Structures are given as C-alpha cells and as structure tokens.
N, C-alpha and C positions, 0 to 999 in steps of 0.2 A: 427304418434304419436303426441299427443297434446303437445304443448310447451307454456310456460307462461313466460312473461317478465313484471316485476313490475317497476314502476317509481313513482315519486312524493314525496318521502321522503325529509326530511330536518330538520332544526332547527327552532323551534317556541317557543314563550313564553307561560307559562301557561295561559289558557283561549283562546288561538289562535286556528286556524283551518288549516287543510291540506286536500287535496284530493289525495288519492293514485289511480293509474291506473294499470290495468293488461291487456295486450294484449294477446289474446288467438289465437294460430295458429295451423294448422294441423288437425282440426276437427271443425264442427259446434259448436258454443257456447252452443246451447240448447241441445246438447248431454250430457252435464256434469252438475253436481253440482259444483259450484265454491265457495271456501271458502277463508277466510283470517285467518292466524295464525300469532302469534308473539312470539319472544323469546328475553328476556333480558339476559345479561351475568350472569351466575350462577343461572339462574332460569329455571323452567320447561317451556317447550313449551305450549302455551296457544291458544286455539281456540277463535277467535274474532267474526266471522260472517260467514254465508253462504247464498247462494241464490239457490232455487230449480230449477232443470233442467226443470221441467214440467209445473209449474204454476207461477213461480216467487216468491213464498212464501219465506220470509226471516226469519233468526234466528240469535239471538245475545246472547253472554254471558252477564250475569247480569251487570258486571262492566262497559259495554259500552252502554247498552240499554238507549235510549233517547239522546245519544250524537253522536253515529255513525250511518251512513246509508249506506247500500250496495245496489248497483243498477247495471244493465247491459244494454248494447246496442248490440243486436244481429246483427244488420246490420254492425256495426263496429268491432264486435268481441272483445268488451271491457267490463270489469267489473271495477267498481269504489267503493272505500270506502271513503265516506265523513266523516271526523273526526272533530267534533266541541267541544268546551270547553275542550281542551286537558289538561291533568294533567301530572305531572312528572312521575307518575307510568305507563303512556302510552308509555314511552320511551322503544324502542325495535327495533329489525329488524323485519319487516313485510313481510310475504310470501303470495303470491297468490298460491292457490292449486286447484286441480280438482279431482273429483271422478266420476266414470262412472255410478253410480246409487244413488238414494235417499234411504237411509236406516236410521235406528235409530242411528247408529253410526255416520253417516254424520250429521244428525240433531243435535246430541249431541256434535258435533265438536271434535270428537276423531281423532287425527292426523293420526293414523294408517289406517283409512278408506279412506284417500286421496292418490291417486296414483301418481300424478304429482305435482311437485313443481317448482316454479320460483326461481330466484337467491337471492331474498330479497332486500328490500330497507330500509335504516335506518331512523327512526323517533326519534328525540331527543326533549324533552320538558323541557326547562330550562330557568331560568332567567339569 
C-alpha cells in the first residue's frame, strides 16, 4: 500500500518561498498521479496541483498558476511543490495525495478521486 509523508512547511512572510516535499513509499512513484491539496480552518478542501503518472504533465488551480511548480524525482520517490510569491491566502495545511489512474476527476483536482493521503504539513504566510 502506498504511503505518503509530507515535510517542508513553516512560517514565511508574504512574497516569500517554500518548497514542500512528499516521500512516496510502498509502490513505484510512476504508478500514481500525485496531487497536492490544502485546507484552511473553516474552509473547503482545495486542490492545488497534480502531476501525471504517465508523461509528467502538470495541472494547477488558477489561484496558484505561475507561482507554484510541482515536480517529481522517480529515483528518489519524491514529489515537490515549489511555492513562490506566497500570499496570506495560501495559509493552510497542505496534503500530498495519490491516485491510481489519470482521470478527468484527478485532472480537475477533485479530492474524492485521490485514494491515499499524507498527514499534512502546515504553511503559514503572515507578517
């Protein structure tokens, strides 16, 4: 069974950067679509980004496009989310997730389409 462990969260000022990491164990990384979701207190869970199992194609929600970059290293079984020009509204717990196939639901970052979830890492953007 695939397992996911996130790290790299922290406190940054607006305009700053963070890189989140996700270690994937239990299965080859290229067997899965890997996504990042986030949830702030009292708010709906939101899909941030995902990367295709098959060809590395990436997808982003509009609010982070141009600021965030998802990437993966199959040899290290790692997935990364580079976050630049962070804004207070980016504050949330960020989760690494995995889905067993590439579907419209996974591309659309619908959280029900993702089968496996990490424990989350806190990102706080504040002055």
